[in-house]
C-alpha positions as CSV (number, residue, x, y, z in Angstrom):
1,I,-19.6,-15.6,-8.7
2,I,-16.2,-15.2,-7.5
3,Y,-14.9,-16.9,-4.4
4,S,-12.1,-15.5,-2.1
5,W,-10.7,-15.8,1.2
6,V,-10.0,-13.6,4.1
7,F,-7.1,-14.5,6.4
8,N,-7.6,-13.5,9.9
9,E,-8.9,-9.7,9.2
10,F,-10.5,-7.6,6.4
11,P,-8.9,-6.9,3.8
12,S,-6.3,-9.5,4.2
13,F,-7.2,-11.9,1.3
14,V,-5.5,-15.3,1.1
15,A,-3.2,-15.0,-1.9
16,E,-2.9,-18.1,-4.0
17,D,0.8,-19.6,-4.6
18,S,2.5,-22.9,-4.7
19,R,0.7,-23.9,-1.3
20,R,-2.6,-22.0,-1.4
21,F,-5.5,-22.9,-3.9
22,I,-9.1,-21.5,-4.3
23,S,-11.4,-23.7,-6.3
24,Q,-13.6,-21.2,-8.3
25,E,-15.6,-24.5,-8.8
26,T,-16.7,-25.1,-5.1
27,G,-15.2,-22.2,-3.4
28,N,-13.1,-24.7,-1.2
29,L,-9.6,-23.6,0.0
30,Y,-6.8,-26.0,0.1
31,I,-3.7,-25.3,1.7
32,S,-0.6,-27.7,1.5
33,K,2.3,-28.0,4.2
34,V,0.4,-25.9,6.7
35,Q,2.7,-23.7,8.6
36,T,2.6,-21.5,11.9
37,S,2.0,-18.6,9.4
38,D,-1.0,-19.9,8.3
39,V,-2.7,-20.4,12.0
40,G,-5.5,-18.0,12.3
41,S,-9.3,-17.4,11.1
42,Y,-10.6,-17.8,7.3
43,I,-13.6,-16.4,6.3
44,C,-15.1,-17.2,2.7
45,L,-16.1,-14.0,0.5
46,V,-18.7,-14.8,-2.4
47,K,-19.1,-12.1,-4.8
48,N,-21.8,-12.1,-7.3
49,T,-20.2,-10.2,-10.4
50,V,-23.2,-9.1,-11.9
51,T,-24.9,-7.5,-8.7
52,N,-21.8,-6.7,-6.8
53,D,-23.6,-8.4,-3.8
54,R,-21.3,-10.1,-1.5
55,V,-21.9,-12.7,1.2
56,L,-19.5,-13.7,4.2
57,S,-19.2,-16.9,5.6
58,P,-18.8,-17.3,9.7
59,P,-14.9,-17.4,10.6
60,T,-13.2,-20.9,10.4
61,P,-10.1,-21.2,12.9
62,L,-7.0,-23.1,11.7
63,T,-5.1,-24.3,14.4
64,L,-2.0,-26.6,14.7
65,R,-1.9,-29.7,16.6
66,N,0.7,-29.7,19.2
67,D,0.6,-33.4,20.5
68,G,2.6,-34.6,17.3
69,V,0.0,-36.7,15.9
70,M,-0.3,-36.6,12.5
71,G,-3.4,-38.2,10.2
72,E,-2.6,-40.6,8.1
73,Y,-4.3,-40.8,4.9
74,E,-3.7,-43.1,2.1
75,P,-3.1,-41.2,-1.5
76,K,-6.2,-40.6,-3.4
77,I,-7.1,-38.3,-6.5
78,E,-10.2,-36.3,-6.4
79,V,-11.5,-35.9,-9.6
80,H,-15.2,-34.1,-10.1
81,F,-15.3,-33.7,-14.1
82,P,-18.5,-33.7,-16.0
83,Y,-19.3,-36.4,-18.1
84,T,-19.3,-33.9,-21.3
85,V,-17.7,-30.4,-21.4
86,T,-18.7,-27.9,-24.3
87,A,-16.5,-25.0,-25.2
88,A,-16.3,-22.4,-27.9
89,R,-12.8,-23.0,-30.0
90,G,-10.2,-20.6,-28.7
91,T,-11.7,-20.2,-25.0
92,T,-10.3,-21.8,-21.9
93,V,-11.6,-24.6,-20.2
94,K,-10.3,-25.3,-16.4
95,M,-10.8,-28.6,-15.1
96,E,-9.7,-29.2,-11.6
97,C,-8.6,-32.3,-9.9
98,F,-6.5,-32.7,-6.1
99,A,-4.3,-35.2,-5.2
100,L,-4.2,-35.7,-1.4
101,G,-2.7,-38.2,1.2
102,K,0.5,-39.4,2.4
């Protein structure tokens, strides 16, 4: 399966860049340093590459707080590596980890 995200309305897809990342392991969308231009509705699109079937999630709104209160999170690194990874020589293995916090 392939995960992608629609921003506001189809076919405006979220483009991955230095602030946006879509995990192809979990389907999660990560946005760092959220800006006013990120405000809107996000819909996850899951596509089965074998059958070409697609499923859309319900919309999830992203809003900015205007009260000036920011959440404080202690730094943490999320790692979900399997105990063993088997791969054929010459292939690419992608292992994801995320750092978050302030």
